[in-house]
N, CA, C and O of each residue as an XYZ file, in Angstrom:
352
protein
N     -11.814    -86.581     31.963
C     -12.327    -85.398     32.596
C     -11.174    -84.477     32.967
O     -10.135    -84.940     33.436
N     -11.347    -83.196     32.763
C     -10.264    -82.276     33.069
C     -10.224    -81.926     34.556
O     -11.167    -82.186     35.303
N      -9.116    -81.337     34.954
C      -8.894    -81.052     36.370
C      -9.357    -79.656     36.772
O      -9.155    -79.245     37.915
N      -9.964    -78.936     35.865
C     -10.416    -77.580     36.159
C     -11.678    -77.651     37.015
O     -12.650    -78.311     36.649
N     -11.653    -76.980     38.133
C     -12.843    -76.937     38.982
C     -13.514    -75.586     38.822
O     -12.851    -74.567     38.630
N     -14.814    -75.590     38.901
C     -15.570    -74.354     38.756
C     -16.092    -73.943     40.122
O     -17.103    -74.458     40.600
N     -15.392    -73.020     40.731
C     -15.770    -72.589     42.064
C     -16.548    -71.285     42.049
O     -17.007    -70.829     43.096
N     -16.704    -70.682     40.887
C     -17.463    -69.446     40.823
C     -18.947    -69.760     40.872
O     -19.365    -70.881     40.581
N     -19.726    -68.779     41.234
C     -21.174    -68.994     41.272
C     -21.708    -69.243     39.864
O     -22.653    -70.011     39.685
N     -21.106    -68.598     38.866
C     -21.531    -68.807     37.486
C     -21.317    -70.255     37.065
O     -22.182    -70.848     36.420
N     -20.178    -70.826     37.422
C     -19.906    -72.228     37.117
C     -20.815    -73.168     37.879
O     -21.193    -74.220     37.364
N     -21.167    -72.807     39.088
C     -22.057    -73.651     39.885
C     -23.472    -73.664     39.323
O     -24.167    -74.674     39.436
N     -23.910    -72.564     38.721
C     -25.232    -72.551     38.089
C     -25.301    -73.597     36.984
O     -26.300    -74.305     36.850
N     -24.235    -73.691     36.195
C     -24.237    -74.616     35.069
C     -24.000    -76.055     35.478
O     -24.338    -76.974     34.731
N     -23.434    -76.264     36.633
C     -23.220    -77.642     37.075
C     -24.546    -78.347     37.355
O     -24.612    -79.576     37.329
N     -25.590    -77.584     37.619
C     -26.903    -78.171     37.892
C     -27.679    -78.502     36.619
O     -28.689    -79.203     36.678
N     -27.224    -78.011     35.479
C     -27.933    -78.231     34.219
C     -27.408    -79.490     33.548
O     -26.202    -79.645     33.358
N     -28.308    -80.376     33.194
C     -27.957    -81.583     32.450
C     -28.015    -81.232     30.965
O     -29.088    -81.253     30.362
N     -26.860    -80.909     30.375
C     -26.844    -80.450     28.995
C     -27.142    -81.564     27.996
O     -27.561    -81.271     26.877
N     -26.946    -82.801     28.350
C     -27.325    -83.903     27.447
C     -28.841    -83.956     27.292
O     -29.353    -84.067     26.178
N     -29.554    -83.876     28.411
C     -31.015    -83.849     28.365
C     -31.498    -82.578     27.680
O     -32.449    -82.605     26.900
N     -30.840    -81.474     27.975
C     -31.178    -80.193     27.365
C     -31.009    -80.269     25.850
O     -31.867    -79.795     25.105
N     -29.914    -80.859     25.394
C     -29.653    -80.988     23.960
C     -30.683    -81.890     23.282
O     -31.094    -81.615     22.154
N     -31.105    -82.963     23.956
C     -32.147    -83.833     23.398
C     -33.451    -83.073     23.217
O     -34.137    -83.244     22.210
N     -33.796    -82.236     24.186
C     -35.017    -81.447     24.076
C     -34.905    -80.416     22.963
O     -35.875    -80.163     22.248
N     -33.733    -79.823     22.813
C     -33.506    -78.862     21.737
C     -33.657    -79.548     20.384
O     -34.269    -78.989     19.473
N     -33.105    -80.752     20.242
C     -33.216    -81.492     18.984
C     -34.655    -81.883     18.695
O     -35.094    -81.810     17.547
N     -35.400    -82.298     19.715
C     -36.785    -82.706     19.483
C     -37.665    -81.514     19.121
O     -38.614    -81.659     18.350
N     -37.361    -80.342     19.668
C     -38.131    -79.138     19.352
C     -37.586    -78.398     18.138
O     -38.204    -77.451     17.651
N     -36.426    -78.834     17.649
C     -35.748    -78.221     16.498
C     -35.527    -76.725     16.713
O     -35.731    -75.928     15.798
N     -35.116    -76.350     17.907
C     -34.908    -74.933     18.190
C     -33.553    -74.424     17.730
O     -33.345    -73.211     17.711
N     -32.632    -75.286     17.363
C     -31.353    -74.859     16.799
C     -31.385    -74.858     15.273
O     -30.338    -74.781     14.631
N     -32.548    -74.941     14.708
C     -32.682    -75.090     13.266
C     -32.098    -73.905     12.489
O     -31.465    -74.102     11.451
N     -32.302    -72.689     12.976
C     -31.877    -71.514     12.228
C     -30.662    -70.821     12.818
O     -30.291    -69.741     12.359
N     -30.043    -71.405     13.808
C     -28.859    -70.773     14.387
C     -27.620    -71.175     13.612
O     -27.562    -72.249     13.014
N     -26.645    -70.311     13.633
C     -25.392    -70.609     12.950
C     -24.319    -70.916     13.979
O     -24.025    -72.083     14.241
N     -23.736    -69.888     14.562
C     -22.673    -70.097     15.535
C     -23.188    -70.119     16.959
O     -22.515    -70.633     17.852
N     -24.361    -69.574     17.184
C     -24.887    -69.470     18.539
C     -25.894    -70.590     18.770
O     -27.035    -70.512     18.314
N     -25.472    -71.620     19.470
C     -26.362    -72.734     19.773
C     -27.251    -72.376     20.949
O     -27.030    -71.366     21.618
N     -28.241    -73.189     21.198
C     -29.139    -72.944     22.319
C     -28.390    -72.991     23.639
O     -28.673    -72.199     24.538
N     -27.445    -73.902     23.768
C     -26.653    -73.989     24.998
C     -25.843    -72.711     25.214
O     -25.797    -72.182     26.325
N     -25.208    -72.218     24.158
C     -24.446    -70.975     24.264
C     -25.357    -69.794     24.571
O     -25.004    -68.908     25.349
N     -26.537    -69.793     23.950
C     -27.493    -68.717     24.186
C     -27.964    -68.714     25.636
O     -28.095    -67.650     26.242
N     -28.219    -69.899     26.200
C     -28.623    -69.998     27.599
C     -27.530    -69.457     28.515
O     -27.808    -68.712     29.455
N     -26.296    -69.834     28.238
C     -25.179    -69.335     29.042
C     -25.055    -67.820     28.921
O     -24.804    -67.129     29.908
N     -25.232    -67.315     27.712
C     -25.150    -65.879     27.490
C     -26.247    -65.136     28.241
O     -25.991    -64.085     28.829
N     -27.461    -65.667     28.227
C     -28.568    -65.018     28.928
C     -28.354    -65.025     30.437
O     -28.630    -64.027     31.103
N     -27.870    -66.129     30.980
C     -27.594    -66.167     32.418
C     -26.462    -65.213     32.783
O     -26.505    -64.553     33.821
N     -25.452    -65.148     31.924
C     -24.353    -64.216     32.161
C     -24.852    -62.775     32.112
O     -24.489    -61.955     32.955
N     -25.681    -62.477     31.129
C     -26.214    -61.119     31.002
C     -27.084    -60.755     32.194
O     -27.022    -59.629     32.689
N     -27.890    -61.693     32.654
C     -28.736    -61.443     33.817
C     -27.891    -61.159     35.053
O     -28.227    -60.287     35.853
N     -26.812    -61.884     35.204
C     -25.947    -61.693     36.368
C     -25.143    -60.400     36.284
O     -24.785    -59.821     37.310
N     -24.863    -59.951     35.076
C     -23.966    -58.814     34.899
C     -24.656    -57.487     34.594
O     -23.966    -56.477     34.457
N     -25.973    -57.441     34.480
C     -26.642    -56.200     34.080
C     -27.072    -55.354     35.271
O     -28.188    -54.834     35.293
N     -26.219    -55.216     36.235
C     -26.526    -54.365     37.378
C     -26.231    -52.899     37.103
O     -26.771    -52.028     37.785
N     -25.407    -52.613     36.142
C     -25.082    -51.225     35.830
C     -24.954    -51.062     34.322
O     -24.777    -52.035     33.589
N     -25.047    -49.820     33.876
C     -24.932    -49.554     32.447
C     -23.531    -49.847     31.931
O     -23.358    -50.195     30.763
N     -22.535    -49.710     32.791
C     -21.166    -50.015     32.393
C     -21.027    -51.490     32.047
O     -20.336    -51.838     31.090
N     -21.670    -52.352     32.807
C     -21.599    -53.780     32.524
C     -22.367    -54.124     31.253
O     -21.963    -55.028     30.522
N     -23.472    -53.419     30.972
C     -24.188    -53.637     29.717
C     -23.294    -53.253     28.546
O     -23.289    -53.938     27.523
N     -22.542    -52.174     28.683
C     -21.596    -51.773     27.643
C     -20.518    -52.831     27.455
O     -20.121    -53.126     26.328
N     -20.050    -53.395     28.549
C     -19.043    -54.458     28.486
C     -19.594    -55.676     27.745
O     -18.894    -56.268     26.924
N     -20.837    -56.051     28.029
C     -21.473    -57.174     27.340
C     -21.636    -56.850     25.859
O     -21.411    -57.708     25.005
N     -22.026    -55.617     25.555
C     -22.192    -55.202     24.164
C     -20.889    -55.342     23.389
O     -20.888    -55.830     22.259
N     -19.791    -54.923     23.981
C     -18.486    -55.055     23.317
C     -18.109    -56.517     23.126
O     -17.558    -56.894     22.092
N     -18.408    -57.330     24.121
C     -18.124    -58.758     24.010
C     -18.933    -59.374     22.871
O     -18.402    -60.158     22.084
N     -20.195    -59.025     22.783
C     -21.042    -59.586     21.734
C     -20.572    -59.158     20.349
O     -20.557    -59.962     19.417
N     -20.194    -57.911     20.220
C     -19.698    -57.439     18.922
C     -18.440    -58.178     18.499
O     -18.227    -58.435     17.314
N     -17.621    -58.513     19.464
C     -16.348    -59.160     19.157
C     -16.498    -60.638     18.841
O     -15.692    -61.182     18.087
N     -17.509    -61.309     19.395
C     -17.534    -62.761     19.296
C     -18.711    -63.358     18.548
O     -18.593    -64.475     18.043
N     -19.811    -62.687     18.454
C     -20.994    -63.316     17.867
C     -21.249    -62.835     16.456
O     -20.738    -61.792     16.046
N     -22.037    -63.590     15.713
C     -22.284    -63.275     14.318
C     -23.376    -62.246     14.147
O     -23.453    -61.615     13.093
N     -24.221    -62.053     15.137
C     -25.255    -61.030     15.040
C     -24.755    -59.738     15.669
O     -23.895    -59.772     16.549
N     -25.278    -58.609     15.232
C     -24.902    -57.353     15.874
C     -25.318    -57.345     17.342
O     -26.325    -57.943     17.720
N     -24.542    -56.672     18.140
C     -24.765    -56.682     19.590
C     -26.103    -56.071     19.974
O     -26.707    -56.493     20.961
N     -26.583    -55.085     19.215
C     -27.828    -54.438     19.628
C     -29.011    -55.401     19.576
O     -29.966    -55.238     20.336
N     -28.967    -56.395     18.697
C     -30.053    -57.377     18.653
C     -30.088    -58.212     19.916
O     -31.159    -58.468     20.466
N     -28.911    -58.644     20.383
C     -28.863    -59.444     21.610
C     -29.193    -58.596     22.823
O     -29.827    -59.076     23.763
N     -28.766    -57.332     22.814
C     -29.101    -56.465     23.942
C     -30.599    -56.211     24.008
O     -31.157    -56.090     25.099
N     -31.257    -56.130     22.859
C     -32.714    -55.991     22.871
C     -33.373    -57.230     23.450
O     -34.352    -57.124     24.188
N     -32.848    -58.399     23.126
C     -33.388    -59.629     23.709
C     -33.146    -59.670     25.209
O     -34.015    -60.091     25.973
N     -31.970    -59.236     25.630
C     -31.655    -59.213     27.054
C     -32.595    -58.267     27.784
O     -33.063    -58.575     28.880
N     -32.869    -57.124     27.185
C     -33.726    -56.133     27.815
C     -35.208    -56.407     27.568
O     -36.055    -55.599     27.949
N     -35.530    -57.528     26.940
C     -36.907    -57.968     26.660
C     -37.648    -57.004     25.742
O     -38.847    -56.778     25.897
N     -36.927    -56.448     24.795
C     -37.555    -55.618     23.778
C     -37.719    -56.458     22.524
O     -37.093    -57.509     22.386
N     -38.552    -56.000     21.623
C     -38.773    -56.763     20.398
C     -37.574    -56.628     19.477
O     -36.921    -55.586     19.425
N     -37.302    -57.688     18.762
C     -36.203    -57.709     17.804
C     -36.799    -57.576     16.417
O     -37.729    -58.305     16.074
N     -36.272    -56.642     15.598
C     -36.840    -56.464     14.250
C     -36.619    -57.661     13.361
O     -37.039    -57.657     12.204
């Protein structure tokens, strides 16, 4: 186990999640079947991060830039999911 402690509220949210049980449920439901680089666990973390950070339009822009830089899908698709709009 590493010595890094998670004292942020974001880290504390994830400490309550049992990712082993979560992964078993994902495998049984086959919800990672069509994902490439973005697993269900990463998607959950991204959604919680987006929910915590979408207090202003500037932060939405920051998330959009992050998504463009790191994920395989275009950022506007994830932003539509974050904003609960339909994805084409």
